[in-house]
N, C-alpha and C positions, 0 to 999 in steps of 0.2 A: 726551743721546743715545747710542744704543748706539756701540762702536767697531767698526771693520772688524777682524775677526778673521782672523789669517794663521798659516800653519802655520810650523814652526820653521825648515824650510828653503826656504820659498817666497819668492820675489823678486817685486815688483810693480811695474810702472810707474807713475808718476804719473798718466797718463791712465787706467789701469786703476784705479787707487785712488779717483779721482774719480767714477769711472762708478759704482764699487760703491757708495760713500758715497750718492750720490744716488738710487740703487735702494733703498737702507734707509730713506732720507728719506720716500721716496713710499709704501713699505710704512707706516712708522709713521703716517702723515699719514692714509692709507687706513682704518687700524685706529682712529684716535682719531674721525673722520668717522663711522665704523660705529657706534660707541659711543654718540655725541652723538645719531645718529638713533634708536637704539634707546630711550637714556634719555628724549628728547623724547616719542617716541611711548608709551612706559607712563605717563610724567606725564599725557600727554593722556587715555589712556583712563581712568585714576583719575580724573581731574577731572569727564571725563563722567559717569562712573558716580556720584560724589558728588553733582553736581548733580542727576541724574535722581533719587536716592535722596532728597534733600531735597524736591525736586518732588511725588513721590508721598508723603512723610509729610506734607508740609502739606497736600496735597489731601485726604487721608484724614482729618486731624486737625484742621482748620480749614476750617468751609465758607465763609471770606472767598473762598477761591479755587476754591469749586466752583459751578457755576452750573447744576446739574442741578434735575429738577423737586421732589427731595425736600428740598433746601435751601431752594427758593424757598417752599417750603409749610411750613416749619419757621417756628412763632410765636418772634418776638424779644422779650426780656425785658431789663429791666435787672438785672445782677447785683450785688450789694455784697460786697466780700471785704477780710478784714485781713490784712495782709502784718505779719512780726515783723522787726525790725531785728537786725543781726547785733552786738549788744552784750551786755555781762554782763547789764544789767539790759534786759530786751527792751522795744524800742520798738515801739507799734501802730500802724499807718497806716491809713486806712480809704480804700478804692478804688473805683471802679465801671467795669464793662464792660459791652456790650451781647452778648447772649447768642450773637450771631453772630462775634464776636471784634473787632469795631469799638468805637471811642470808650473806649478804654482810659486812665482818668484817675485821678489822686488828688482824693478828694473833702476830706480833711482830715489834712494831714502830722501825725505824732504825737500823733494824737488820744487815744491810751490805750485806746479803746473795744474791746471784745470781746463775745462772746455777741448778735451783733447781730440785731435783729428790726426788721421795717418795720410801720408802722401807720399809713394817710393819707399826711400830707405830712412824716412824720417818721421818722427813724431812730433807734432806741433802742439802747442798750449798756450794759453795766457797765463801771466802771474805779475802781479803788482801792476796791473795798467799797461804791461807790454807784452809782445810776442816773442815766444822763443822756440828753439826747436832742438831736438836731441836724437842723435842717430840710433837705430834700434840696437845696434851692436855697441854702441859707445858708452863713454863715460862722462862727456862733457856737454853742457848745457850752452848753445850758442843763442845770443841775444840777437834778434832780428828788428824789431821796432820796440824801442825803450819805454815809451810812454803815451798816455792819452789814447790808447786802442781801445775800442768798443766792439766791434764784431769784426770776424775775418772767415775766408773761406781759400781752400788751397785748390789750384788745378795746375798739374805739371810744374813748371818751374816759378810759377807766378804765386802771390798771396795777394789775394784781394781784401782790402780791409776799411774800416772807416775809424776816424781819427779826430779829435779836439772836440771843442765844445760845439760845432756845427756837424759833427759827423760825418766829414767830408770823405767821399769816397777816394780810394788811392790804389795803386798797383805797386809791388815790391818783386823785382827781379831777385829770386834766391841766389842766382850764379853771379851777376854783375853788380848786385845791391843798389841797382838804380830805383829812385821812388818817381812814380809819376801821380799828379794829381788828374783825377778823371772828369773834373768839371761839375760835378752835381754834389749836393750835400743834403743833411738830413736824412740819411739812409738808415734802416733798421734791420734789414735782412739782405742777403746776398746768395742767389744761386747761379750755378755756372755750367753752360754745355760747351759742345766743340765750337760753337760761333760767338755766343754772345754770354752777356751778364744779364741777369735779371735781378732787378732791385725793388725793394719797397721804400717808397719816399714818404717821409711823415711831413704832409703839408697843412699840419694844425688841425683843420677841420677835417680831415680823414687821411688815410694812408694809400698810397696809390701804388701801382706796380708798373715800371718802366723797363724798357727794353734798350739796350746799348751796346755798341760793339768793345772789343775788350781795349781799345784806346780811349774810350769815352765819347765816341762819337755816335752819328746817326741814332740820337735817342728818341724813343717812339713810346708813347702812353698806352698802356695797355688795357687798365681798367679805367672806366669814369663814374660808375654808379656805385661802387662798394668802398667799404672801408675796411680795408685788408688787415689781417693778423698773419698768422703763420702762412708761409708758401712751401710747396715743394713741385718738383717737375718730372713729367713723363717724356717721351720723345717728342710730342708735339704740342703738349698742353702744360700750363701753369695750374695748380689746385691751391686753393686758398681758402681761409676762413674769413667770413665777411661778418666783421662786428655789426655792421648796419643792420643785419637780418638775424640777429639772435646767435650769433655764431655757427651759421650753418655754412656747409662746404659747397664752395663754387667754383667753377673753372672758366679759364679763357684760353683760346689758342695763343700760341707764341707769335702770332701775327697781330694779334688785338681784336680777334673776332670772336663773337659767341659768348660774351660775358654773361654766365647763366649758372642757376642754382643747380647742383647735381641732384640733389633731393631734400626733401625734410629731414636732414641727418644734421645734427651738432656735435661739435669736438671742442678741445680745450681752446683757449684765447688767451694772449697775453694780457697782463695787468698793468699795462703801459710802462713798463721797464724793458728798455732796449735790451738788455742783456739776457733776458728770458727767452727771446724769440728765437725758435729754431724750430720748423717744421717739420725736419725729419727725425725728431725725436717723438713725434706723435702720429705722424702719418707715412705711408709709404704705397707705393703702386706696383702690382704683380698681376700679370695674366689678365690684365683689362679688369683687374679689382682693385678697389680702394679700400685699405687697411686703415682704420681709425679708432680713437679712443672715445669711446661713447660718453660723454658727462651725463647724459641722461638716464644712463643705467650703471651707475656706481664706476665709472671709468673703466669698463671692461672693453676688451678689444672685440671690434665687430669688422665686417667687411661689406661692402655693397658691391655687387655685379653691375659695371658701368653700362652695359647693354640692356638687361633685364630690368635693373633697378631693384633686385632681391636683395634684401640686407638679412644677415646671418651672425650669430654671436661666434666668435673665435676661441677666446680665452675667457674663463668664467671670473677671473681675478680682477682686482683692481690695478691697472697698469700705469706706472709712474713716468718710466721710460722706454724707449723701445728704437731698435733698428734691425729694419729688414734686408736679408742678405741671401738672394738666391731663394729656396724654398723654405729658408729658416727664419724666424722671427726671435730675437734676443730682447730679453725685457728685464725690468726691474718692476717688483712689485711695490705697491704703495704701502709706507709703514713696516716693510720687511727687509731684511738684509739678504744681500747676495743677487746673483744674475740667474736666470734660467734660458732655456731655448724650447723652442717648440717647431716640429717639422710640420708644414702645413700641408704637406702630402701625406705622410705616413703617420701622422698624429703623435709622434714620438716626444715626449717632454722629458727634460732633465734639468737639475739643478747643477750650474758650473762650479760656483763659489758660495759659500755662505758668509762672505766677508762684509763688514757693513762699508758702503762706497757711495762716493759723492757722483761720479758718472763714471760712463765707460764707452768704448769705441772697438768694434771688430774690425780687425786687419784683413781685407779681402783681397789684399795684393799677393798672398803666398798662403796655399792651402796646404796643411799639413800631411805628408804623404804617409801611407800605411806602412812603409819601410822604415820611415824615422819613428813613427810610433812604436814600432816593434823594437827597435834600438833602446827607445826612451824605456820601454817596460822593463 
């Protein structure tokens, strides 16, 4: 406590000294009390601001908390995603979550599965050079192809995959376990429709698209001028990235006609690594519009009308992975955690999860019903 200050020649009675002392103590208490109130007020203001911001962020990024018409109209699917453990040798865990942010759970801890795909009642994925599957409601991983697998795709009861040093194309019947060599090698990507396989073959100087039936017969060369990277398909065409023309997007009919440039638009291209190639993670077709990751504008999501050639920005953020389902695009933002969705019709946007993940796959085989959602709530 501060001492009472006296001049050199000043004399002070005991009564006056005690009076001054009491006055000083009162002033000090008032100052402390004022500082306490100010500090408390500032802390309260900051606290209210933070709570408000958290509420706003949650409302904008997770439609668990939004009860407007847009969120109610949004279709809900089950999203499977792979998280990576914080260890020297990564440990991968398979998880699932509803696309409205509910029912986040571990499907199989330390499963090791990556590059997941869904077909029927099963989740397929690669692990240590092999292909495995797991029943959606099961707890046992079943080995299918145990070694040297590079790429795979699933259609009905068949897995089409590449294997060995020559990346030979083979088929595997999941019921009979029969394996067939389809007589073509150096395959780096596989697309499938109800009638044909469409594959990209590495021919050293360039990669070429071939069409063949599901027995490996009637092989037909579809592209002759292009060096092909990622491919996707519509009902009657194959769309692909042409590395020979600065990664611009081209198309060719499924009969091998009209190999031509869609427009002067560029998207992602493979870096030469076979396992990286999967066009469906970077492009998709909807309502005669092609959606693509625009590498000339910080990997934002753009679309082009395939009739008018009009180009438009769809998402202003840098997209790392995507999957187009009906009117909704699911995506991961480069350098950020979590999965987001964006409805292309209503413009509704939401964050599904903020977990750190490696890849994800939306299960379109089973839409979550409103009745089920009410029961879960």
